[in-house]
Backbone bond lengths (Angstrom), bond angles and torsions (degrees), N, CA, C in turn:
res aa  C-N    CA-C-N  psi(-1)  N-CA   C-N-CA  omega(-1)  CA-C   N-CA-C  phi
1 X - - - 1.543 - - 1.591 106.19 -
2 X 1.330 111.49 130.61 1.461 113.21 177.47 1.553 109.13 -80.08
3 X 1.382 114.97 141.21 1.418 119.88 177.40 1.482 107.09 -94.90
4 X 1.392 111.59 141.16 1.487 111.43 178.33 1.584 112.15 -68.58
5 X 1.331 114.26 163.39 1.416 118.98 172.42 1.530 113.57 -62.28
6 X 1.251 115.80 156.33 1.437 118.15 174.59 1.567 109.71 -123.82
7 X 1.313 116.15 143.87 1.365 125.22 -174.17 1.553 108.46 -118.73
8 X 1.306 115.16 153.54 1.393 121.95 171.94 1.426 112.95 -126.69
9 X 1.216 117.05 128.79 1.520 121.08 168.37 1.454 105.55 -113.99
10 X 1.392 114.20 116.69 1.377 124.51 -171.55 1.469 114.50 -116.14
11 X 1.299 127.94 128.17 1.376 127.77 -178.46 1.480 108.55 -124.52
12 X 1.422 115.22 127.29 1.425 114.57 171.29 1.493 112.27 -124.78
13 X 1.260 119.64 142.67 1.453 131.36 170.67 1.529 105.97 -95.94
14 X 1.432 114.35 110.62 1.317 116.02 -178.31 1.599 115.02 -90.41
15 X 1.355 119.36 143.13 1.368 122.82 -178.82 1.551 112.67 -60.19
16 X 1.297 121.22 157.65 1.377 122.85 -175.48 1.586 103.62 -66.11
17 X 1.367 113.52 145.22 1.358 118.27 178.68 1.554 122.72 73.88
18 X 1.422 110.04 3.91 1.490 115.13 -174.18 1.389 115.12 -119.26
19 X 1.398 116.17 1.77 1.548 119.34 -179.36 1.501 115.92 -60.23
20 X 1.352 117.98 -47.48 1.475 116.92 179.79 1.670 110.79 -63.82
21 X 1.221 116.23 -29.25 1.459 118.73 177.86 1.646 110.77 -71.87
22 X 1.269 113.72 -42.36 1.470 118.22 -175.01 1.569 101.18 -66.78
23 X 1.334 115.76 -48.92 1.523 116.31 -177.53 1.510 111.96 -57.26
24 X 1.259 119.29 -39.86 1.490 124.01 -175.43 1.624 104.32 -64.69
25 X 1.301 116.60 -44.50 1.391 120.28 -177.21 1.652 109.26 -67.10
26 X 1.298 113.39 -40.73 1.485 117.60 178.09 1.596 114.27 -63.22
27 X 1.378 114.35 -30.75 1.437 118.56 177.80 1.475 108.53 -71.21
28 X 1.353 119.97 -20.64 1.462 121.39 169.78 1.474 113.84 -69.88
29 X 1.331 116.38 -34.60 1.375 125.46 -174.74 1.605 110.20 -72.23
30 X 1.234 114.14 -35.90 1.579 121.44 -170.11 1.584 106.66 -53.20
31 X 1.342 124.13 -60.17 1.442 118.65 -166.57 1.573 110.33 -74.20
32 X 1.430 115.15 -28.88 1.380 117.41 178.78 1.522 116.23 -66.61
33 X 1.479 113.59 -44.90 1.384 121.05 175.43 1.479 111.85 -64.59
34 X 1.292 117.35 -49.95 1.514 116.73 179.82 1.478 113.53 -60.18
35 X 1.304 119.75 -20.80 1.457 118.40 178.37 1.413 115.51 -86.71
36 X 1.433 116.62 -6.12 1.486 121.23 173.56 1.515 114.28 -60.89
37 X 1.373 122.30 129.78 1.438 126.64 177.84 1.475 115.49 -40.84
38 X 1.332 115.19 -41.00 1.462 118.37 -171.75 1.441 116.88 -101.45
39 X 1.513 115.75 8.32 1.382 118.26 -179.14 1.705 111.55 -87.35
40 X 1.317 113.95 137.99 1.405 120.41 -170.99 1.614 104.09 -100.51
41 X 1.304 115.69 -37.84 1.463 124.24 179.50 1.409 111.92 -173.62
42 X 1.382 121.91 157.52 1.338 128.12 -174.16 1.593 103.50 -152.92
43 X 1.396 117.30 107.26 1.402 115.15 -175.67 1.507 109.44 -128.71
44 X 1.267 119.84 142.57 1.482 120.95 171.72 1.481 116.53 -104.90
45 X 1.411 114.04 154.09 1.411 111.88 -177.76 1.563 101.82 -152.62
46 X 1.490 111.80 146.61 1.564 116.18 -178.83 1.513 103.66 -123.93
47 X 1.380 105.81 144.40 1.462 113.59 -176.48 1.496 113.36 -54.10
48 X 1.342 123.61 143.46 1.257 123.30 -177.43 1.630 106.32 -88.95
49 X 1.193 120.13 -28.05 1.409 121.44 -177.24 1.519 110.56 -104.66
50 X 1.405 116.63 -11.67 1.410 124.83 178.74 1.454 112.63 -146.82
51 X 1.389 114.74 92.37 1.517 118.57 -174.52 1.431 115.74 -64.26
52 X 1.422 115.65 -6.46 1.468 112.85 175.61 1.421 113.78 -90.78
53 X 1.355 118.76 8.87 1.520 123.40 166.97 1.391 112.54 -100.01
54 X 1.248 114.00 126.53 1.588 122.80 179.50 1.554 102.55 -116.18
55 X 1.346 114.40 136.39 1.399 116.63 171.48 1.567 107.61 -123.12
56 X 1.143 116.33 145.80 1.613 121.62 170.70 1.529 104.36 -123.64
57 X 1.333 110.13 140.48 1.404 124.28 176.18 1.524 101.31 -119.62
58 X 1.273 118.63 119.39 1.521 130.21 -179.71 1.336 119.46 -124.92
59 X 1.329 125.00 143.27 1.427 124.59 174.71 1.443 112.85 -134.96
60 X 1.326 119.53 135.03 1.473 125.68 177.55 1.529 110.95 -124.97
61 X 1.359 112.44 148.94 1.460 115.14 -178.54 1.533 115.67 -60.69
62 X 1.284 117.80 -29.59 1.371 128.16 175.94 1.546 119.98 -164.15
63 X 1.327 121.85 -172.96 1.485 123.63 -179.86 1.521 107.40 -66.12
64 X 1.372 123.25 -32.95 1.403 121.21 -175.53 1.430 111.75 -73.50
65 X 1.357 114.90 -35.66 1.459 117.85 175.15 1.570 114.18 -66.06
66 X 1.412 114.35 -39.76 1.502 115.51 169.65 1.482 112.95 -59.59
67 X 1.238 120.74 -42.84 1.547 122.74 179.66 1.450 111.31 -63.88
68 X 1.455 117.92 -43.07 1.502 115.55 177.61 1.594 110.09 -63.86
69 X 1.251 120.13 -36.64 1.479 122.32 174.13 1.531 107.65 -58.44
70 X 1.387 128.33 -52.15 1.261 128.68 177.70 1.513 116.93 -63.96
71 X 1.346 116.96 -25.23 1.459 121.68 175.60 1.513 114.22 -87.11
72 X 1.293 119.21 -2.88 1.520 125.58 -175.06 1.553 99.92 -68.46
73 X 1.432 113.45 143.04 1.444 118.14 177.97 1.468 108.93 -66.42
74 X 1.405 124.72 -41.89 1.310 128.59 178.32 1.528 116.09 -55.74
75 X 1.434 118.26 -39.59 1.402 122.35 173.22 1.628 110.23 -62.08
76 X 1.241 120.06 -47.19 1.383 121.18 179.93 1.578 113.95 -63.36
77 X 1.332 110.25 -38.73 1.523 113.84 178.11 1.441 115.43 -69.63
78 X 1.409 112.16 -48.38 1.457 115.23 -179.03 1.434 119.42 -83.06
79 X 1.304 120.65 -47.82 1.494 125.36 -175.17 1.474 105.82 -76.63
80 X 1.534 119.86 -60.12 1.393 115.01 -178.45 1.467 117.81 -74.51
81 X 1.234 116.27 -29.86 1.459 118.83 -178.52 1.426 120.45 -82.84
82 X 1.419 115.76 -34.61 1.487 122.70 -171.79 1.491 111.66 -110.90
83 X 1.271 118.90 -34.42 1.588 123.91 -172.32 1.485 109.88 -94.66
84 X 1.339 117.55 -53.63 1.429 109.95 -174.35 1.545 117.73 -58.87
85 X 1.222 118.72 -33.33 1.458 117.43 173.73 1.552 115.02 -59.46
86 X 1.349 116.93 -13.18 1.548 118.65 -176.49 1.573 107.60 -103.80
87 X 1.327 115.88 10.23 1.439 117.26 178.58 1.445 118.07 -106.79
88 X 1.228 113.99 145.46 1.523 123.08 176.41 1.623 111.88 -80.29
89 X 1.404 111.12 -35.76 1.427 122.55 -177.96 1.464 109.22 -155.12
90 X 1.473 115.08 154.90 1.268 117.99 176.75 1.559 106.31 -150.83
91 X 1.468 112.09 125.44 1.439 115.33 -173.66 1.716 105.58 -122.44
92 X 1.300 117.12 134.80 1.423 119.79 171.27 1.279 116.16 -129.20
93 X 1.359 118.50 122.14 1.451 131.60 172.16 1.532 114.43 -97.99
94 X 1.330 112.09 113.97 1.569 115.26 176.55 1.458 101.26 -90.66
95 X 1.318 119.43 135.25 1.385 125.79 -177.74 1.535 112.30 -139.51
96 X 1.314 122.85 157.43 1.295 129.08 170.32 1.535 110.58 -131.00
97 X 1.325 113.98 151.39 1.607 114.80 177.85 1.481 113.59 -64.57
98 X 1.263 110.40 149.13 1.513 119.66 -179.27 1.552 109.23 -96.45
């Protein structure tokens, strides 16, 4: 049975003075994530009225592909190790197409 793709809508509120650093780290993530076999897309967005709000829109072919992304050493190093400590808040919505 084919599993449906899974999408993530991620919203981060970045601590004062850390936006440039977070964006720099995210730019490291883009080519690596897009090169993953199960990645459908990985896009970054910055709030127009609040530049401390960063949104990521990600797509993976299935749950296994998402888990492979989360298990990747570079994800753990960059996102969990470098970016998360620079955030005030982090929300992740897992979604599937209707």
